[in-house]
Every structure is written in structure tokens, then in C-alpha cells.
FIBA-86265 format. One record per residue: x, y, z of N, C-alpha, C, O in turn. Coordinates in steps of 0.1 Angstrom, whole numbers, padded with zeros to 4 digits, always signed. Example, Ala and Ser with C-alpha at 12.3 -4.5 7.8 and 13.67 -1.06 7.14 Angstrom:
<sites>
+0132-0057+0078+0123-0045+0078+0132-0033+0078+0142-0033+0085/+0128-0022+0071+0137-0011+0071+0129+0000+0079+0134+0011+0080/
</sites>
This chain:
<sites>
+0520-0241+0357+0510-0238+0367+0511-0249+0378+0512-0261+0375/+0511-0245+0390+0512-0254+0402+0498-0254+0408+0492-0244+0411/+0493-0266+0411+0480-0268+0416+0482-0276+0430+0489-0285+0430/+0474-0271+0440+0474-0278+0453+0462-0288+0453+0451-0283+0452/+0465-0300+0455+0454-0310+0457+0448-0309+0470+0453-0302+0479/+0437-0316+0472+0430-0316+0485+0438-0321+0497+0436-0316+0508/+0448-0329+0494+0457-0334+0505+0469-0325+0508+0478-0328+0516/+0470-0313+0501+0481-0304+0503+0493-0306+0494+0502-0298+0495/+0493-0317+0486+0504-0319+0477+0504-0310+0465+0493-0307+0460/+0515-0304+0462+0516-0296+0450+0520-0305+0438+0529-0314+0440/+0514-0303+0427+0518-0310+0415+0517-0301+0403+0509-0292+0403/+0525-0303+0394+0526-0295+0382+0515-0300+0372+0515-0312+0368/+0507-0291+0367+0497-0294+0357+0502-0288+0344+0504-0276+0343/+0503-0297+0334+0508-0292+0321+0497-0284+0314+0488-0290+0308/+0498-0271+0314+0487-0263+0308+0493-0249+0305+0500-0243+0313/+0491-0244+0293+0495-0231+0290+0485-0225+0280+0479-0232+0272/+0484-0211+0280+0475-0204+0271+0483-0192+0267+0489-0184+0275/+0484-0190+0254+0491-0178+0248+0481-0171+0239+0475-0177+0230/+0481-0158+0241+0472-0149+0233+0481-0140+0224+0489-0133+0229/+0478-0140+0211+0485-0131+0202+0475-0124+0194+0464-0129+0191/+0478-0112+0190+0470-0104+0181+0478-0100+0169+0484-0089+0169/+0478-0109+0159+0486-0106+0147+0483-0093+0140+0491-0086+0134/+0470-0089+0141+0466-0076+0136+0454-0072+0144+0449-0079+0153/+0449-0060+0142+0438-0055+0150+0425-0063+0149+0416-0061+0157/+0423-0071+0138+0411-0077+0135+0410-0092+0140+0400-0098+0140/+0422-0097+0144+0423-0112+0147+0430-0114+0160+0439-0107+0163/+0424-0124+0168+0431-0128+0180+0433-0143+0179+0424-0150+0174/+0445-0148+0182+0448-0162+0182+0451-0166+0197+0459-0160+0203/+0444-0176+0201+0446-0182+0215+0451-0196+0213+0444-0205+0207/+0463-0199+0217+0470-0212+0216+0469-0218+0230+0474-0213+0239/+0463-0230+0230+0462-0238+0243+0470-0251+0242+0469-0257+0232/+0477-0254+0252+0485-0266+0253+0483-0273+0266+0482-0266+0276/+0484-0286+0266+0483-0294+0279+0470-0300+0281+0463-0304+0272/+0466-0299+0294+0453-0305+0298+0443-0295+0302+0446-0285+0309/+0431-0296+0296+0420-0287+0300+0411-0296+0309+0404-0305+0304/+0410-0292+0322+0402-0299+0331+0396-0290+0341+0397-0278+0340/+0390-0295+0352+0384-0287+0362+0394-0277+0368+0390-0265+0371/+0406-0280+0369+0416-0272+0375+0420-0260+0365+0423-0249+0370/+0420-0262+0352+0425-0252+0343+0414-0246+0335+0416-0235+0329/+0402-0251+0334+0392-0246+0326+0387-0231+0329+0383-0224+0321/+0388-0228+0342+0384-0214+0346+0394-0204+0341+0390-0193+0336/+0407-0207+0341+0417-0199+0334+0414-0197+0319+0416-0186+0314/+0410-0208+0313+0407-0208+0299+0395-0199+0296+0395-0191+0287/+0385-0200+0304+0373-0192+0303+0376-0177+0304+0371-0168+0297/+0384-0174+0314+0388-0160+0316+0396-0154+0305+0395-0143+0301/+0405-0163+0299+0412-0159+0287+0403-0156+0275+0405-0146+0268/+0393-0165+0273+0384-0163+0263+0376-0150+0264+0375-0142+0255/+0371-0147+0277+0364-0135+0279+0372-0123+0277+0367-0113+0270/+0385-0123+0281+0393-0111+0279+0396-0109+0264+0397-0097+0259/+0397-0120+0256+0400-0119+0242+0389-0112+0234+0391-0107+0223/+0377-0113+0240+0365-0108+0233+0362-0093+0237+0352-0088+0233/+0371-0087+0245+0369-0073+0249+0380-0065+0244+0391-0066+0250/+0379-0057+0234+0368-0055+0225+0367-0067+0216+0377-0074+0213/+0356-0069+0210+0354-0081+0201+0362-0079+0188+0361-0069+0181/+0370-0090+0185+0378-0089+0173+0369-0094+0161+0358-0099+0164/+0373-0092+0149+0366-0097+0138+0367-0112+0137+0358-0119+0132/+0378-0117+0141+0381-0132+0140+0388-0137+0152+0397-0130+0158/+0384-0149+0157+0391-0155+0168+0395-0169+0164+0386-0177+0160/+0407-0172+0165+0413-0186+0162+0417-0192+0175+0425-0186+0182/+0412-0204+0178+0415-0211+0191+0423-0223+0186+0418-0233+0181/+0436-0223+0188+0445-0233+0184+0446-0243+0196+0452-0241+0206/+0440-0255+0194+0439-0265+0204+0448-0277+0200+0447-0288+0206/+0457-0275+0191+0466-0286+0186+0475-0292+0197+0480-0303+0196/+0478-0284+0207+0486-0288+0218+0479-0295+0230+0485-0298+0240/+0466-0296+0228+0458-0302+0239+0458-0317+0238+0454-0323+0228/+0462-0323+0249+0462-0338+0249+0452-0344+0259+0451-0357+0260/+0445-0336+0266+0434-0341+0275+0424-0330+0277+0427-0318+0278/+0411-0333+0277+0400-0324+0279+0389-0331+0285+0384-0341+0280/+0384-0326+0297+0372-0332+0303+0360-0323+0300+0360-0314+0291/+0349-0326+0306+0336-0320+0303+0336-0305+0306+0330-0297+0299/+0344-0300+0316+0345-0286+0319+0352-0279+0307+0349-0267+0304/+0362-0286+0301+0369-0280+0290+0360-0279+0278+0360-0269+0271/+0352-0289+0275+0342-0289+0264+0332-0278+0266+0328-0271+0257/+0328-0276+0279+0318-0266+0282+0324-0252+0279+0317-0243+0274/+0337-0250+0282+0343-0237+0279+0344-0235+0264+0342-0223+0260/+0346-0245+0256+0346-0244+0241+0332-0240+0236+0331-0232+0227/+0322-0246+0242+0308-0243+0238+0305-0229+0242+0298-0222+0234/+0309-0225+0253+0306-0211+0258+0313-0201+0249+0306-0191+0245/+0325-0203+0245+0331-0193+0236+0325-0193+0222+0324-0183+0216/+0320-0205+0218+0313-0206+0205+0300-0197+0206+0297-0190+0197/+0293-0199+0217+0281-0191+0219+0283-0176+0219+0276-0168+0213/+0294-0172+0227+0297-0158+0228+0301-0152+0215+0297-0141+0211/+0309-0159+0207+0313-0154+0194+0301-0153+0185+0300-0143+0177/+0292-0162+0185+0280-0161+0177+0272-0149+0181+0267-0142+0172/+0270-0146+0194+0263-0135+0199+0269-0122+0195+0262-0112+0191/+0283-0121+0195+0290-0109+0192+0294-0107+0177+0300-0097+0173/+0290-0117+0169+0293-0116+0155+0308-0118+0151+0313-0113+0141/+0315-0126+0160+0329-0129+0158+0331-0142+0150+0325-0152+0153/+0339-0141+0139+0342-0153+0131+0351-0162+0140+0362-0158+0143/+0347-0174+0143+0354-0183+0152+0359-0195+0144+0351-0201+0136/+0371-0200+0147+0376-0212+0142+0384-0219+0152+0393-0213+0159/+0382-0232+0154+0390-0241+0163+0399-0249+0155+0395-0255+0145/+0412-0250+0159+0422-0259+0153+0424-0270+0162+0431-0269+0172/+0417-0281+0160+0416-0292+0170+0428-0301+0170+0434-0304+0159/+0432-0306+0182+0441-0317+0183+0433-0330+0180+0421-0329+0179/+0440-0341+0177+0433-0354+0176+0424-0357+0188+0413-0362+0186/+0428-0353+0200+0420-0356+0212+0407-0348+0211+0396-0353+0214/+0408-0335+0208+0396-0326+0207+0387-0331+0196+0375-0331+0198/+0393-0334+0185+0384-0339+0173+0377-0351+0177+0365-0353+0174/+0383-0361+0184+0377-0373+0188+0366-0370+0198+0355-0376+0197/+0368-0362+0208+0358-0358+0218+0346-0351+0212+0335-0354+0215/+0349-0342+0203+0338-0335+0196+0330-0344+0188+0317-0343+0187/+0336-0354+0181+0329-0364+0173+0320-0373+0182+0308-0375+0179/+0326-0378+0193+0318-0387+0202+0307-0380+0210+0297-0386+0213/+0308-0367+0212+0298-0360+0220+0288-0352+0211+0278-0347+0216/+0290-0353+0198+0281-0346+0189+0285-0331+0187+0278-0324+0180/+0295-0326+0194+0299-0312+0193+0306-0309+0179+0307-0297+0176/+0309-0319+0172+0316-0316+0159+0306-0309+0149+0310-0303+0140/+0293-0311+0152+0283-0304+0143+0280-0290+0148+0274-0282+0141/+0284-0287+0160+0282-0273+0166+0294-0264+0165+0293-0253+0161/+0306-0270+0168+0318-0262+0169+0324-0261+0155+0325-0271+0148/+0329-0249+0151+0336-0247+0138+0350-0253+0139+0359-0245+0141/+0351-0266+0136+0365-0272+0137+0371-0271+0123+0365-0276+0113/+0383-0266+0122+0390-0265+0110+0393-0280+0105+0396-0289+0113/+0392-0282+0092+0394-0295+0086+0383-0304+0087+0384-0316+0084/+0371-0299+0091+0359-0308+0091+0351-0307+0079+0341-0313+0077/
</sites>
């Protein structure tokens, strides 16, 4: 993904999202790189698309995430809320970075983190 900064310079932002549907009842979203103000909107759009129609289970693989700011955490909380509303079984596979942030912010008690 190429992002243009305010001064017109292009820089490469390491970020990718892959969506797979191993079967009709499960969706897996694998996220890698940095989740920040620049990339969190793409992530939110991916989450929204994955829930239409609502699967029985959603797995969000964050093991490849090495940076996440508050907008990224907000996107994770939002998908957690949407899954709860729609009755979707949600599980996050956190990277050490995500696990540490969730612990420091208190989100580890809210988000269904695998291995917790």
C-alpha cells in the first residue's frame, strides 16, 4: 500500500489484509504490518464486508501485526461489538504487540483473545 504524506512524499506502509472462507460458516481475516490512522479504515471496511452475510465464526489473525495505534484498537473493539450484536463467534489471534496493548489498555478483558 502506498500512502502520500502531507508533504507529498510517497512512502510504503507495511500493511496487508487477507480474507479466506475455509467453509461457509467461518471467515478468517489475517492482518499483517501496521494498523494506524492510515490503514485502520481499510481494516474496518474489511471487517464490515466479512460480516455480510454474517458467518457463524470470525477469526481475526493478528499474529503479523507489529504496530497498532488507538485507531486500530478502536477497529478491534468495533468488530467485537458488531459480532456480539450479530451473534457471530469471534476470536482474535494476537501478536505479542496486540496482547501487550490489550493488557495495558484493559481490552484483554473485553476482546476474546486466543490463549488468554
